[in-house]
C-alpha positions in Angstrom: 89.6 25.4 43.6 88.7 24.4 47.2 85.3 22.7 47.0 85.0 22.6 50.9 85.2 26.4 50.9 82.6 26.6 48.2 80.1 24.7 50.4 80.2 27.3 53.2 76.6 28.5 53.6 77.7 32.1 53.8 79.0 32.1 50.3 76.5 32.7 47.4 77.6 31.7 43.9 75.9 31.8 40.5 74.4 28.5 39.4 77.0 28.1 36.6 79.8 28.4 39.1 78.2 25.9 41.4 77.8 23.5 38.5 81.4 23.9 37.5 82.5 23.3 41.1 80.5 20.0 41.3 81.5 18.7 37.9 85.1 19.9 37.6 86.7 19.7 41.0 90.3 20.2 40.0 93.3 22.2 41.1 93.7 25.6 39.5 96.1 25.5 36.5 99.7 26.3 37.4 102.4 28.1 35.5 104.6 25.4 34.0 108.4 25.3 34.0 110.6 26.5 31.2 112.2 24.3 28.6 111.4 20.6 28.0 110.5 20.2 31.7 107.1 21.6 30.7 106.4 18.3 28.9 106.8 16.1 32.0 103.3 14.9 32.8 102.1 14.6 36.4 102.8 11.3 38.0 99.1 10.6 38.1 96.4 12.1 36.0 94.9 15.0 37.9 91.3 14.9 39.0 88.6 16.8 37.1 87.2 16.5 33.6 88.5 16.5 30.1 89.4 20.0 28.9 90.7 21.0 32.3 93.9 23.1 32.0 96.7 21.6 34.1 99.5 24.0 33.4 100.5 26.8 31.0 103.3 29.2 30.3 104.0 32.0 27.9 106.0 31.0 24.8 107.4 32.5 21.7 106.7 31.0 18.3 108.4 31.5 15.0 105.8 31.3 12.2 107.6 33.3 9.5 108.2 36.9 8.5 104.6 37.4 7.4 103.0 36.2 10.7 101.1 38.8 12.7 102.2 39.7 16.2 100.9 37.1 18.5 100.6 36.2 22.2 101.3 32.5 22.7 101.1 30.0 25.5 102.2 26.4 25.8 99.4 24.4 27.5 99.0 21.0 29.2 95.5 19.8 29.6 93.3 16.8 30.3 91.8 14.8 27.5 90.6 11.2 26.8 92.2 8.5 24.7 90.4 6.3 22.2 89.6 3.7 24.9 87.9 6.2 27.1 90.8 6.6 29.6 91.9 10.0 30.8 95.2 11.2 29.4 97.4 14.4 29.4 98.0 16.3 26.2 100.1 19.4 25.3 99.6 22.1 22.8 99.9 25.8 21.9 97.4 28.6 22.1 97.9 31.6 19.8 96.0 34.9 20.0 96.7 37.8 17.6 97.8 41.0 19.5 95.6 43.2 17.2 92.1 43.7 18.5 89.3 41.7 16.9 87.1 44.1 14.9 84.7 41.6 13.3 81.9 42.0 15.9 81.3 39.9 18.9 84.0 37.9 20.5 87.1 36.7 18.6 86.4 33.4 16.8 88.6 30.4 17.5 90.0 27.8 15.2 91.2 24.6 16.6 93.8 23.7 14.0 94.4 19.9 13.8 97.9 19.3 12.5 98.9 16.5 10.1 101.7 14.0 10.4 104.7 15.4 12.3 106.6 12.3 13.3 106.9 10.2 16.4 109.9 11.8 18.2 109.2 14.3 21.0 111.0 17.1 19.2 108.5 16.6 16.3 105.7 18.0 18.5 104.0 21.0 16.8 104.4 23.1 19.9 108.2 22.5 19.9 108.5 22.9 16.1 106.7 26.3 16.2 109.1 27.5 18.9 112.0 26.4 16.7 110.6 27.8 13.5 110.5 24.5 11.7 106.8 23.6 11.6 105.8 22.9 8.0 102.2 23.9 8.6 103.2 27.4 9.8 101.7 28.9 6.6 98.2 27.7 7.3 98.4 28.6 11.0 99.6 32.1 10.0 96.8 32.5 7.5 94.2 31.8 10.2 96.0 34.3 12.6 96.0 36.9 9.8 92.2 36.4 9.6 92.1 37.6 13.2 91.2 34.2 14.8 92.7 32.7 17.9 94.4 29.5 16.8 94.7 26.4 19.1 97.1 23.7 18.1 97.0 20.4 19.9 100.1 18.2 19.9 97.7 15.2 20.4 98.5 12.4 22.9 102.1 11.2 23.3 104.5 14.1 23.1 104.9 14.3 26.9 108.3 13.2 28.1 108.8 9.4 27.8 105.6 8.8 25.8 105.0 7.7 22.2 102.2 9.3 20.1 99.1 7.3 19.5 99.3 8.3 15.9 96.1 7.8 13.9 94.0 6.8 16.9 91.1 8.7 15.7 88.9 9.3 18.8 91.9 10.3 20.9 92.9 12.9 18.3 89.3 14.2 17.9 89.0 14.5 21.7 92.3 16.4 22.0 91.2 18.9 19.3 88.0 19.6 21.2 89.5 19.7 24.7 92.1 22.3 23.9 89.2 24.7 23.2 88.0 24.5 26.8 91.6 24.5 28.1 92.4 27.7 26.3 89.5 29.5 28.0 91.2 28.8 31.4 94.4 30.7 30.6 94.4 33.7 32.9 93.9 36.9 30.7 94.1 34.7 27.6 91.2 36.5 26.1 89.4 33.4 24.8 85.7 33.2 25.8 84.0 30.0 26.7 81.1 31.0 24.4 83.2 31.9 21.4 82.3 30.6 18.0 84.7 27.8 17.2 85.7 25.9 14.1 88.0 22.9 13.6 90.3 22.7 10.6 92.7 19.9 9.7 94.3 18.1 6.8 95.6 14.5 6.4 96.0 13.2 9.9 94.5 16.5 10.9 91.6 15.9 8.5 91.0 12.6 10.3 91.2 14.4 13.7 88.8 17.1 12.5 86.3 14.6 11.2 86.5 12.7 14.5 85.9 16.0 16.4 82.9 16.6 14.2 81.4 13.2 14.9 82.2 13.3 18.7 81.3 16.9 19.4 77.6 16.5 20.3 78.1 13.7 22.8 81.7 14.5 24.0 82.0 18.3 24.1 78.6 19.9 23.6 79.9 23.0 25.5 82.1 23.9 22.6 80.3 26.4 20.4 81.2 24.6 17.2 79.9 26.2 14.0 81.8 24.3 11.3 84.5 21.7 10.5 86.9 21.7 7.6 88.5 18.3 7.0 90.8 17.6 4.0 92.8 14.6 2.8 91.0 12.4 5.2 92.0 8.8 5.7 88.5 7.6 6.4 88.8 3.9 5.5 91.8 2.4 7.2 92.0 -0.9 5.3 91.7 0.9 1.9 94.3 3.5 2.9 96.7 1.0 4.4 96.6 -1.0 1.1 97.2 2.2 -0.9 100.3 3.1 1.3 101.9 -0.3 1.5 104.9 -0.4 -0.9 104.3 3.1 -2.0 106.1 6.5 -1.7 104.0 7.1 1.4 104.8 3.8 3.2 106.2 5.7 6.2 102.6 6.8 7.1 101.5 3.2 7.3 104.5 2.3 9.4 103.8 5.3 11.7 100.2 4.2 12.0 101.2 0.7 13.0 103.4 2.1 15.8 100.8 4.6 16.9 97.9 2.2 17.0 99.9 -0.4 18.7 100.7 2.2 21.4 96.9 2.8 21.9 95.9 -0.8 21.4 98.9 -2.9 22.6 96.8 -6.1 23.1 95.3 -6.0 19.7 98.5 -5.1 18.0 101.4 -6.7 19.9 104.3 -5.3 17.9 106.9 -7.4 19.8 105.4 -10.7 18.5 104.5 -9.4 15.1 107.8 -7.9 13.9 111.2 -9.4 12.9 114.6 -8.0 13.7 114.3 -5.5 10.9 110.9 -4.4 12.1 112.2 -3.9 15.7 115.0 -1.7 14.3 112.6 0.3 12.1 110.3 0.9 15.1 113.1 2.1 17.3 114.4 4.4 14.5 110.9 5.6 13.6 110.4 6.8 17.2 113.4 9.1 16.7 112.3 10.7 13.4 110.1 13.5 12.2 107.8 13.3 9.2 110.2 14.1 6.3 113.0 11.9 7.7 110.8 8.8 7.9 109.2 9.6 4.5 112.4 9.1 2.6 113.7 6.4 5.0 110.8 4.0 4.3 109.7 5.1 0.8 108.3 2.1 -1.2 109.0 -0.4 1.6 106.5 -3.2 2.1 105.2 -4.0 5.6 106.0 -7.7 5.0 109.7 -6.9 5.0 109.4 -6.1 8.7 107.0 -8.7 10.0 107.7 -12.1 11.6 107.5 -14.7 8.9 107.1 -11.9 6.4 103.4 -11.8 6.9 101.7 -9.5 4.3 99.4 -6.6 5.1 96.4 -8.8 4.0 97.5 -11.6 6.3 97.8 -9.2 9.2 94.6 -7.4 8.7 92.8 -10.7 8.5 93.6 -11.3 12.2 90.3 -10.4 14.0 91.8 -8.2 16.7 93.9 -6.1 14.2 91.0 -5.9 11.8 88.7 -4.6 14.5 91.2 -2.1 15.6 91.6 -0.7 12.1 87.9 -0.6 11.6 87.5 1.3 14.8 89.3 4.2 13.2 86.9 4.4 10.2 84.8 7.5 9.9 81.3 8.0 8.6 79.4 6.0 11.2 77.8 9.1 12.9 76.0 12.1 11.6 77.9 15.4 11.8 75.7 18.0 13.5 77.5 21.0 12.1 78.4 22.0 8.5 81.4 20.1 7.2 83.7 21.3 4.4 85.5 18.2 3.0 88.2 18.5 0.4 90.7 16.2 -1.3 93.4 16.3 -4.0 92.5 14.5 -7.2 96.2 13.5 -7.6 96.7 12.5 -4.0 99.3 9.8 -3.9 99.1 9.1 -0.1 95.4 9.1 0.7 93.1 7.6 -2.0 90.3 9.9 -3.1 87.8 7.1 -3.6 87.5 6.4 0.1 87.1 10.2 0.8 84.2 10.3 -1.7 82.7 7.3 0.1 83.0 9.2 3.4 81.1 12.1 1.9 78.3 9.7 0.8 78.2 8.2 4.3 77.8 11.5 5.9 75.2 12.7 3.3 73.2 9.5 3.9 72.9 10.5 7.5 71.6 14.0 6.5 74.8 15.8 7.3 75.5 19.1 5.7 78.6 18.4 3.5 80.3 20.6 0.9 83.0 18.8 -1.1 85.8 20.3 -3.2 88.1 18.4 -5.5 91.5 20.1 -6.0 93.7 19.1 -9.0 96.8 18.5 -7.0 98.7 15.8 -5.0 98.7 15.5 -1.2 101.1 18.1 0.1 100.2 20.7 -2.5 96.5 20.4 -1.7 97.1 21.0 2.0 98.2 24.5 1.3 96.4 25.2 -1.9 93.1 24.8 -0.1 93.8 27.3 2.7 92.2 30.4 1.2 89.1 28.4 0.3 88.9 26.9 3.7 89.3 30.3 5.4 86.6 31.8 3.3 84.3 28.9 4.2 85.1 29.2 7.9 84.6 33.0 7.7 81.1 32.4 6.4 80.3 30.1 9.3 81.6 32.6 11.8 79.4 35.2 10.2 76.4 33.0 10.6 75.8 32.4 6.9 74.1 29.2 5.9 76.3 26.5 4.5 75.4 25.1 1.0 75.6 21.4 0.8 76.7 19.5 -2.3 75.1 16.2 -1.1 72.6 16.4 -3.9 75.2 16.7 -6.7 74.7 14.7 -9.9 78.3 15.0 -10.9 80.3 11.8 -11.5 82.6 10.6 -8.8 86.1 12.2 -9.2 88.7 9.8 -10.5 92.3 9.7 -9.2 95.0 11.2 -11.4 97.8 10.3 -8.9 101.2 9.2 -10.1 101.6 5.4 -10.1 102.2 3.8 -6.7 105.5 2.3 -5.8 107.7 4.7 -7.7 109.5 7.9 -6.8 107.9 10.7 -4.9 106.8 13.1 -7.7 104.9 16.3 -7.4 103.2 17.1 -10.7 102.2 20.6 -11.7 99.8 20.2 -14.7 99.3 23.5 -16.6 99.4 25.7 -13.6 98.6 29.4 -14.2 101.7 31.5 -14.6 101.9 35.2 -13.8 105.0 36.6 -15.3 106.7 39.9 -16.1 109.9 40.8 -17.9 111.6 44.1 -17.3 113.4 45.6 -20.3 116.3 47.6 -18.9 117.0 49.6 -22.1 113.4 50.7 -22.3 112.8 51.0 -18.6 109.5 49.3 -19.3 107.9 46.0 -18.2 106.4 43.3 -20.4 103.5 41.3 -18.9 103.0 37.8 -20.2 99.4 36.7 -21.1 97.1 35.6 -18.3 96.7 32.3 -20.2 100.4 31.4 -19.8 101.0 28.1 -18.0 103.8 26.2 -16.4 103.9 22.4 -16.1 106.5 20.4 -14.2 107.4 17.1 -12.7 109.3 17.5 -9.5 110.9 14.1 -8.7 111.8 14.7 -5.1 113.3 11.2 -4.8 115.6 11.6 -7.8 116.0 15.3 -7.0 115.2 16.0 -10.7 113.0 18.8 -12.1 111.6 18.9 -15.6 109.0 21.3 -16.9 107.3 23.1 -19.8 106.5 26.7 -20.3 103.6 27.7 -22.5 103.2 31.4 -23.5 100.6 32.3 -26.2 101.6 35.0 -28.7 100.7 38.4 -27.5 101.0 42.2 -28.0 102.4 44.7 -25.6 102.3 48.5 -25.7 105.8 49.8 -25.5 107.5 53.1 -26.3 110.5 52.9 -28.6 112.4 56.1 -29.4 109.5 57.9 -27.7 106.9 56.5 -30.0 104.2 54.2 -28.6 103.9 51.0 -30.4 101.9 47.8 -30.2 104.8 45.2 -30.2 103.9 41.7 -31.2 105.9 39.2 -29.1 106.4 35.4 -29.1 108.3 33.6 -26.4 109.1 30.1 -27.5 110.7 27.7 -25.0 113.7 25.7 -26.2 113.4 22.2 -24.8 112.2 21.6 -21.2 112.9 23.4 -18.1 115.5 21.3 -16.2 117.1 21.4 -12.8 117.2 19.9 -9.3 114.6 19.8 -6.6 115.1 18.8 -3.0 113.1 18.6 0.2 114.9 18.6 3.5 114.0 17.2 6.9 112.5 20.5 8.0 110.1 20.7 5.0 112.2 23.3 3.2 112.0 23.1 -0.6 115.0 23.9 -2.8 114.7 24.3 -6.6 117.6 25.1 -8.9 116.9 25.0 -12.6 116.7 27.0 -15.8 114.4 27.4 -18.7 115.6 28.6 -22.1 113.4 30.5 -24.6 113.7 32.3 -27.9 112.2 35.8 -28.0 110.7 36.9 -31.3 109.3 40.4 -32.2 106.6 39.5 -34.7 105.3 42.9 -35.5 105.5 46.6 -34.6 102.3 48.6 -34.7 100.8 45.9 -36.8 103.6 45.9 -39.4 105.8 42.8 -39.8 109.4 43.4 -40.5 110.4 39.8 -40.8 111.9 37.4 -38.2 113.2 39.7 -35.4 114.6 37.1 -33.1 117.3 36.7 -30.4 120.3 35.0 -31.9 120.5 32.5 -29.0 117.9 31.5 -26.4 117.5 33.5 -23.3 118.3 31.7 -20.0 115.7 32.2 -17.2 117.1 30.7 -14.0 114.3 29.2 -11.8 115.7 29.2 -8.3 113.6 28.9 -5.1 114.3 28.2 -1.5 111.4 28.2 1.0 108.8 26.1 2.8 107.1 23.3 1.0 103.8 25.1 1.6 104.8 27.4 -1.2 104.0 24.7 -3.7 100.3 25.1 -2.9 99.7 28.6 -1.4 100.8 30.7 -4.4 104.2 31.4 -2.9 106.2 29.6 -5.6 108.0 32.3 -7.5 111.2 32.7 -9.5 112.8 36.0 -10.1 116.2 37.5 -11.1 118.2 39.0 -13.9 119.3 37.7 -17.2 121.0 38.7 -20.4 119.1 39.2 -23.7 121.3 38.5 -26.7 121.3 40.6 -29.9 118.1 40.6 -32.0 118.7 39.8 -35.7 116.8 38.8 -38.8 114.8 41.8 -39.7 115.2 45.4 -41.0 115.0 47.0 -37.6 117.2 44.5 -35.8 119.8 47.2 -34.9 117.2 49.4 -33.3 115.6 46.6 -31.3 118.9 45.3 -30.2 119.9 48.7 -28.9 116.9 48.9 -26.6 116.1 45.3 -25.8 119.5 43.5 -25.6 122.2 43.2 -23.0 122.6 42.2 -19.3 120.4 43.4 -16.4 117.0 42.4 -17.8 114.7 41.4 -14.9 112.0 38.7 -14.8 109.5 37.4 -12.3 107.6 34.2 -12.7 104.9 33.2 -10.1 103.1 29.8 -10.3 99.8 29.2 -8.7 97.5 26.1 -8.6 94.3 25.9 -10.6 90.9 26.3 -8.8 89.0 23.4 -7.2 85.9 21.8 -8.6 82.7 21.3 -6.6 81.5 17.7 -6.1 
């Protein structure tokens, strides 16, 4: 934009345009190059203000088979780091191809991602292109709701840079600034006045909460109507202590590297680390989240520090202590409704400090609604998505948010697995929706709605154990053309057993089996004795898919099996003729329990 030209007296412009020209004198965005060259930042930070779009290009993302048709752009834009200095950030803008039919302009969700890793190829924008982003399920869910979705990479994924991981203000700024940047994409279809919400979990929850706190002073032009922040690390000293020597130690190590990048004087890594620490830092900068998770599991920070200084010793150093405290949340009122949520069994981010964050916001008269989910960290991230989207939809519709600040409920207590052990995902009496197709009868048996499945998935040991509970029930079936109420009992034999693995791309693989005896207890109310399969039926439980399936209801097992002969009663021969043999089908779907308001 040529400001000299704008000052010609013969040209008349609206006041808004003149204001923009005076406050944001910057070069018009350019079409960026293809490939990784797009991530090369300008030699010097362009003039203008935060939120200015520097460059953009069309891109193609792979979010999965269920994702709606979407227009997508890679963007590079101006933002501000945690020290107030201008920086350059990349990200992705996604707009559904289908027309918005919800009235008014299409709402926008600035989706704040969680931990992705420190290597450049871990950038969300690059992982979405490659089809490996583990948060694709939540992004897809927001797109299916019809919203434009903006995904900031945060600072540090430009070529030659290191992410300032967990530097809260920088992340919050980036999440807000991509909103304005998106409105500057030619024919992008995103209005500057559109209703906007921020949604994030874990590191993304931290980013979302920072965006909520900074919005009024930093980006008041963003029409923010609500913020959803889950799994928030709000108290850094408490969270760091929780992570040190635990299954989530990699998040602490990543935070040390990221904060040292943003605050090199306060956290001089070269003088704080020993040789093992230097090697771990170098390797960590080449890894994505699941690689580093297993690489550093249960390690103590003291193993990598000069003189083996402990976390307590390091955080007692005034400069380090002040830096960590600068990332704490809750110091400012949130001026828009906030939906906060956390997993009761979270083994990475302690729930007690999240509860304290809610209390801090409520003490400043913020409007906060808090939900407690029964699950651990990764499961909660995806389990909460439908609830989050319903809450966001109400904010976009202009409905008043209901606060739970006045709750009299007791503080939720952690049910997390013990720290310092294996990485175990626990499913505790999760609702089971299951059917069994009887080939000989060409009919389907539906298990009771009160059936449950419990499991411990030890991802470290790659071991799965579980328990199936099916109450006795009756099913209407036609046998020899006669309708009968058949009493059924499915009794597991031992535990479900198998293997479970999580790869570096966040793909979950389960390979196990559960055995169960099947008993016909009655026929039209008449008992004929113990009509039972002579040996247990094997139900293979095999699954391959994204880790998000653990929480979003996508965890299902289906296949075929063989029913052995039924013996032990007067009509065994008839029952065996119609209910035994190969080719019997089954489908088991496991979904998480509902959250509880707090």
